[in-house]
C-alpha positions in Angstrom: -46.2 -81.5 -31.2 -46.6 -77.9 -31.9 -47.7 -77.1 -28.4 -44.6 -79.0 -27.0 -42.3 -77.0 -29.3 -43.9 -73.7 -28.3 -43.6 -74.6 -24.7 -39.9 -75.5 -25.2 -39.3 -72.1 -26.9 -41.0 -70.3 -24.0 -38.8 -72.0 -21.5 -35.7 -71.2 -23.5 -36.7 -67.6 -23.9 -37.5 -67.4 -20.2 -34.1 -68.7 -19.3 -32.5 -66.2 -21.6 -34.4 -63.4 -20.0 -33.3 -64.6 -16.5 -29.7 -64.7 -17.7 -30.0 -61.2 -19.1 -31.5 -59.9 -15.9 -28.8 -61.6 -13.9 -26.1 -60.0 -16.0 -27.8 -56.6 -15.6 -27.9 -57.0 -11.8 -24.2 -57.9 -11.8 -23.3 -54.9 -14.0 -25.4 -52.6 -11.7 -23.6 -53.9 -8.6 -20.2 -53.4 -10.3 -21.1 -49.9 -11.4 -22.4 -49.0 -7.9 -19.1 -50.5 -6.4 -17.1 -48.4 -8.9 -19.0 -45.3 -8.0 -18.5 -46.0 -4.3 -14.8 -46.6 -4.9 -14.4 -43.4 -6.9 -16.3 -41.3 -4.3 -14.1 -42.8 -1.6 -11.0 -41.9 -3.7 -12.3 -38.4 -4.1 -13.0 -38.1 -0.3 -9.5 -39.4 0.5 -8.0 -36.9 -2.0 -9.9 -34.0 -0.4 -8.9 -35.1 3.0 -5.3 -35.4 2.0 -5.4 -31.9 0.4 -6.9 -30.5 3.5 -4.3 -32.2 5.7 -1.6 -30.9 3.4 -3.0 -27.5 3.5 -3.2 -27.5 7.2 0.3 -28.9 7.4 1.6 -26.1 5.2 -0.2 -23.4 7.1 1.0 -24.9 10.4 4.6 -24.8 9.2 4.5 -21.1 8.6 6.1 -19.5 11.6 5.4 -15.9 12.5 7.4 -14.1 15.2 6.1 -11.0 16.9 8.9 -8.9 18.5 8.2 -6.2 21.2 11.3 -4.0 21.2 11.9 -1.7 24.2 9.7 -1.0 27.2 6.6 0.2 25.3 6.9 -2.6 22.7 7.2 -5.3 25.4 4.1 -3.8 27.2 2.1 -3.9 23.9 2.9 -7.6 23.1 2.1 -8.5 26.7 -1.5 -7.4 26.0 -1.5 -8.9 22.5 -0.4 -12.4 23.8 -3.5 -12.5 26.0 -5.8 -12.1 23.0 -3.7 -14.1 20.4 -2.8 -17.4 22.1 0.8 -18.7 21.6 1.0 -21.7 19.3 3.7 -23.7 17.4 3.5 -21.2 14.5 2.9 -17.8 16.4 5.5 -16.8 19.0 6.2 -13.6 21.0 9.6 -12.3 22.0 10.1 -9.3 24.3 13.4 -7.6 23.7 14.8 -5.0 26.3 17.7 -3.9 28.3 15.6 -3.2 31.3 15.2 -6.4 33.5 12.5 -4.9 35.6 10.1 -4.4 32.6 10.5 -8.1 31.7 9.7 -9.5 35.1 5.9 -9.3 34.7 5.9 -11.0 31.3 3.6 -14.1 30.9 5.2 -17.5 30.3 3.8 -17.4 26.7 6.2 -14.5 25.9 9.9 -15.3 25.4 12.3 -12.7 27.0 15.5 -11.5 25.4 17.8 -9.4 27.5 20.5 -7.4 25.7 23.3 -5.2 26.9 23.2 -6.4 30.5 26.9 -5.6 30.9 26.5 -2.1 29.4 23.4 -0.9 31.2 23.6 -3.2 34.4 20.1 -4.3 33.7 18.7 -0.9 33.4 17.1 1.1 30.5 19.0 3.3 27.9 17.7 6.5 29.4 16.5 8.2 26.3 19.8 7.6 24.6 19.0 5.9 21.2 22.7 5.8 20.3 23.3 3.4 23.3 20.4 1.2 22.3 21.7 1.1 18.7 25.2 0.2 19.9 23.8 -2.7 22.1 21.7 -4.0 19.2 24.7 -3.8 16.8 26.9 -5.8 19.2 24.2 -8.5 19.5 23.5 -8.5 15.7 24.2 -12.3 15.4 21.8 -13.2 18.2 19.1 -11.0 16.6 19.7 -12.6 13.2 19.3 -16.2 14.7 15.9 -15.1 16.2 14.7 -13.7 13.0 15.9 -16.6 10.8 13.6 -19.0 12.7 10.5 -17.2 11.3 8.8 -16.9 7.9 7.2 -13.6 8.7 8.3 -10.9 11.3 6.3 -8.3 13.1 8.1 -5.5 15.0 6.2 -3.5 17.6 7.8 -0.5 19.4 7.0 2.9 20.9 9.4 5.4 19.4 10.8 8.4 21.3 12.8 6.6 24.0 16.4 5.0 24.0 15.9 1.2 23.7 13.0 1.0 21.2 14.2 3.9 19.0 17.8 2.6 19.0 17.3 -1.1 18.5 14.4 -1.1 16.1 16.5 0.2 13.1 19.0 -2.6 13.6 16.2 -5.2 13.7 14.8 -3.7 10.5 18.3 -3.9 8.8 18.7 -7.6 9.8 15.2 -8.4 8.6 16.0 -7.0 5.2 19.4 -8.6 5.0 17.9 -12.1 5.6 15.0 -11.3 3.1 12.1 -11.8 5.4 8.7 -10.2 4.8 7.9 -7.9 7.6 5.4 -5.5 9.2 6.4 -2.7 11.6 3.9 -1.2 14.1 5.2 2.0 15.7 3.6 4.6 18.1 4.8 8.2 18.2 4.9 10.4 21.3 2.3 12.7 22.8 2.7 16.3 22.1 3.2 17.0 25.8 6.3 14.6 25.8 8.3 17.4 24.3 10.4 18.2 21.2 13.3 16.0 22.1 11.3 12.7 22.1 9.6 13.7 18.9 13.0 14.3 17.2 14.2 10.9 18.5 11.1 9.2 17.1 11.5 11.0 13.8 15.1 10.0 13.3 14.5 6.4 14.3 11.5 6.0 11.9 13.5 7.4 9.0 16.1 4.6 9.6 13.4 1.9 9.9 10.8 2.4 7.2 13.0 1.6 4.1 14.1 -1.8 5.5 10.6 -3.2 6.4 7.9 -4.4 3.9 5.3 -2.1 5.4 4.7 0.1 8.4 1.7 1.1 10.5 2.1 4.5 12.4 0.0 5.2 15.5 0.4 8.7 16.9 -0.5 8.5 20.7 -2.3 11.8 20.2 -5.0 9.9 18.2 -6.1 8.1 21.4 -8.3 11.1 22.2 -10.4 10.2 19.2 -11.6 6.9 20.7 -11.7 7.5 24.4 -13.0 10.0 26.9 -10.3 12.5 28.0 -11.1 11.6 31.6 -10.1 8.0 31.1 -7.1 6.8 33.0 -3.7 6.5 31.3 -3.5 2.8 31.9 -6.9 2.1 30.4 -6.2 4.4 27.5 -3.1 2.4 26.5 -5.0 -0.8 27.0 -7.6 0.5 24.4 -4.8 1.0 21.8 -3.3 -2.4 22.5 -6.7 -4.1 22.3 -7.5 -2.5 19.0 -4.2 -3.5 17.6 -4.4 -7.1 19.0 -7.8 -7.7 17.3 -6.6 -6.3 14.0 -3.5 -8.6 14.1 -5.7 -11.6 15.3 -8.0 -11.1 12.3 -5.0 -11.0 10.0 -3.3 -14.1 11.4 -6.6 -16.0 11.4 -6.9 -15.2 7.6 -3.5 -16.8 7.0 -4.0 -20.0 9.1 -7.7 -20.8 8.9 -9.1 -22.7 5.9 -12.1 -21.3 4.1 -14.5 -21.6 1.2 -12.1 -19.4 -0.7 -8.7 -19.7 0.9 -6.3 -16.8 1.4 -3.0 -18.7 1.6 0.5 -17.6 2.6 1.4 -17.0 -1.1 -1.4 -14.4 -1.3 -0.2 -12.8 1.9 3.4 -12.7 0.5 2.2 -11.1 -2.7 0.4 -8.4 -0.6 3.5 -7.7 1.5 6.0 -7.7 -1.4 8.7 -5.0 -1.5 10.0 -2.6 1.1 9.3 0.9 2.4 5.4 0.8 2.0 2.7 2.0 4.3 0.1 -0.4 5.6 -3.5 -0.1 6.9 -5.1 -3.0 8.7 -8.4 -3.4 10.6 -10.7 -6.2 11.6 -14.3 -5.5 12.6 -17.0 -7.9 13.8 -20.7 -7.2 14.1 -24.2 -8.5 13.4 -25.1 -9.0 9.7 -28.0 -6.5 10.0 -25.4 -3.8 10.9 -23.4 -4.4 7.7 -23.3 -0.6 6.8 -21.9 0.2 10.3 -19.4 -2.6 10.1 -18.0 -1.2 6.8 -17.9 2.3 8.1 -15.7 1.2 11.1 -13.6 -1.1 8.9 -12.6 1.7 6.5 -12.0 4.3 9.2 -9.6 3.4 11.9 -9.1 6.6 14.0 -6.0 5.4 15.7 -3.7 5.0 12.6 -2.0 8.0 11.1 -2.7 7.1 7.5 -6.2 6.1 6.2 -7.7 5.0 3.0 -10.4 7.6 2.6 -10.1 11.3 1.9 -11.0 13.2 5.1 -10.8 10.1 7.2 -7.3 11.2 8.3 -4.9 14.0 7.4 -3.0 11.8 5.0 -4.2 9.0 2.8 -2.7 5.8 1.4 -2.8 5.2 -2.3 -3.5 1.4 -2.3 -1.3 -0.9 -4.5 -2.4 -4.2 -3.0 -5.5 -5.1 -1.1 -6.2 -8.4 0.9 -9.5 -8.9 2.7 -11.3 -11.9 4.2 -15.0 -12.2 5.0 -15.9 -14.6 7.9 -19.6 -15.3 8.4 -22.4 -17.8 9.0 -22.9 -20.8 6.7 -25.9 -19.1 5.1 -23.9 -16.0 4.2 -25.6 -14.3 1.2 -24.0 -13.3 -2.1 -25.6 -9.8 -1.7 -23.8 -9.4 1.7 -20.5 -10.5 0.2 -21.1 -8.1 -2.8 -21.8 -5.2 -0.5 -18.6 -5.7 1.5 -16.5 -6.3 -1.7 -17.8 -3.2 -3.5 -17.2 -0.9 -0.5 -13.6 -2.0 -0.4 -12.7 -2.4 -4.0 -14.8 0.2 -5.9 -12.6 3.2 -5.2 -9.4 1.0 -5.7 -10.0 -0.9 -8.9 -6.5 -0.2 -10.2 -5.1 -2.1 -7.1 -4.2 -5.8 -7.0 -7.1 -7.3 -5.0 -7.1 -10.7 -3.2 -10.1 -11.9 -1.1 -11.2 -15.0 0.9 -14.4 -16.3 2.4 -14.8 -18.4 5.5 -18.1 -19.9 6.7 -18.5 -20.7 10.4 -21.6 -22.0 12.2 -25.0 -20.5 12.1 -24.6 -17.3 14.2 -25.5 -13.8 12.8 -22.0 -12.4 13.1 -19.8 -11.2 10.3 -16.1 -10.4 10.6 -14.2 -8.6 7.9 -10.5 -8.3 8.1 -8.7 -5.8 5.7 -5.0 -5.3 4.8 -4.0 -2.5 2.4 -0.5 -1.8 1.3 0.7 1.2 -0.7 2.3 4.6 -0.6 1.3 8.0 0.8 -1.1 9.5 -1.8 0.6 11.7 -4.4 4.2 10.6 -3.4 6.5 7.7 -4.4 7.4 7.1 -0.8 6.8 8.2 2.8 9.0 10.5 4.8 8.4 11.0 8.5 9.3 14.7 8.0 6.0 15.1 6.2 4.2 14.0 9.4 5.6 17.0 11.3 2.6 19.2 10.5 0.0 16.6 11.5 1.9 15.7 14.8 2.7 19.3 15.7 6.4 18.5 15.3 8.8 21.4 14.9 11.3 20.4 12.2 13.9 22.9 11.3 14.9 21.2 8.0 11.3 21.1 6.9 10.8 24.8 7.7 14.0 25.7 5.7 12.7 23.7 2.7 9.4 25.5 2.9 11.1 28.9 3.1 13.4 28.1 0.1 10.4 26.9 -2.0 8.4 30.0 -1.2 11.2 32.3 -2.1 11.8 30.6 -5.5 8.0 30.7 -6.1 8.0 34.4 -5.5 10.9 34.9 -7.9 9.3 32.9 -10.6 6.1 34.9 -10.2 7.9 38.3 -10.6 9.8 37.1 -13.6 6.5 36.0 -15.3 4.9 39.3 -14.5 7.9 41.1 -16.0 7.8 39.1 -19.2 4.1 39.9 -19.6 4.8 43.7 -19.2 7.6 43.4 -21.8 5.2 41.7 -24.3 2.7 44.5 -23.9 5.2 47.3 -24.5 5.5 48.2 -28.3 9.2 49.1 -28.0 11.6 46.7 -26.2 13.4 48.1 -23.1 17.1 47.7 -23.5 18.8 46.5 -20.3 17.5 48.4 -17.3 17.6 51.9 -18.8 14.1 53.3 -19.4 13.5 55.4 -22.5 11.5 58.7 -22.1 8.2 59.1 -23.8 9.5 61.8 -26.3 12.3 59.5 -27.4 9.8 56.7 -27.9 7.7 59.0 -30.3 10.8 59.9 -32.3 11.7 56.3 -32.7 8.3 55.6 -34.0 8.7 58.3 -36.6 12.0 57.0 -37.6 10.5 53.5 -37.9 7.8 55.0 -40.2 10.4 56.8 -42.4 12.4 53.6 -42.6 9.4 51.7 -43.9 8.6 54.4 -46.4 12.1 54.4 -47.8 12.0 50.6 -48.0 8.8 50.8 -50.0 10.3 53.3 -52.5 13.3 51.2 -53.2 11.1 48.2 -53.7 8.8 50.1 -56.2 11.9 51.3 -58.1 13.2 47.8 -58.4 9.8 46.6 -59.7 9.8 49.3 -62.4 13.3 48.4 -63.6 12.4 44.7 -63.8 9.2 45.6 -65.8 11.2 47.6 -68.3 13.7 44.7 -68.7 10.9 42.3 -69.3 9.3 44.5 -72.0 12.7 44.8 -73.9 13.2 41.1 -73.7 9.7 40.5 -75.1 10.5 42.9 -78.0 13.7 41.1 -78.8 12.0 37.7 -78.8 9.3 39.2 -81.1 11.8 40.2 -83.8 13.5 36.9 -83.7 10.4 35.3 -85.1 10.3 35.0 -89.0 8.4 37.7 -90.9 5.6 35.6 -92.4 4.7 34.3 -88.9 4.9 37.7 -87.4 2.5 39.1 -90.0 0.0 36.3 -89.4 0.1 36.9 -85.7 -0.4 40.6 -86.1 -3.4 40.1 -88.4 
């Protein structure tokens, strides 16, 4: 009987164990299913966020305007390097029909003032260019309103670009669009008239754009051989400019490990009347030192970010940079780039991004710096006169006035020092002879002696009065007290 009972117990316990195991298997399956569902939900959420991000970035529309003959020529080269898409468009604006004929299909052409110039240029008459742009203000506004961010490119010194660009800048500010202006200034051999036209035009532009980049044509000799042909020389400038812009636009549109989105870009470009420095350099990761040297020294632009790099330096307010490299990009490499950019500018607002692409050994760093000319609240083109060799009458007059006032102040200070050293003050402009000076000294001595005698006489009188008063007080005391005191 006992053995049967024990066997029955074993069977029951075995059944219980099987049930428990079966329940555990079911719970494991359920938990694995739940994990799979959760991971799928996470994957879907990530995919959706990426799609939303791409959609948002894709909806950001950037318009690049080339204004005038030179500006149209520049965006023609840029459009070959930066392909047109739904979010980046190019528009060539000019009065000269002939200059627009060779434009590629990717560039939209906008002819203004056809009735005024009969399809010709403005002939170095910026007033005419300004009048044409003003009369077509509504058309210009419609083109600008279609964008989220505007870039204006023009060569100043002629009639169309110098006259129209200030109107474009005014419209951009009126519709409150962030903007970047890229302007070239004439060669020295082009004469004083062209330089003055460029100067006046830039003064009317800079305050109405978020930031401006200035490229003196003279700086082309820093990057090319003087024997190089003029066409190839301009192509070098356009190529450099195109790659810098491409790096900047790629930063806005391409997703990365650490994204730089449009809000970051807007923060960097906030405000009006600032200077900008942009550059984008690619190279092998082993040449990181050389990449950083090139990145921080763009010889073409007028204003740099390092003392001695150019004649005038930008004081950075906001810095945006993006590092694009291989998937095995090292922290030490990122740290090297970041320190070189940010270490001298820790007071600035700094935004950065990181993009990882493939397994090649190339690293591209794109940099955008926005600020003011160092030591000043703003930039005035008149201050460029010295660096560009521009003869500016107003600037010369200001210098003359300041030098005259400085000399006057110096003379007055020297005069005051001499007066302090003299023992006797000089009255008005009449000089006192040395003999008179001695006599006055004697008189001063006598006066001090007389004053001392009077003072001593007063002291004696006060002393006598005091003694009499003490005697009177003494006799007012009762006799028996007086005797005791005397004893």
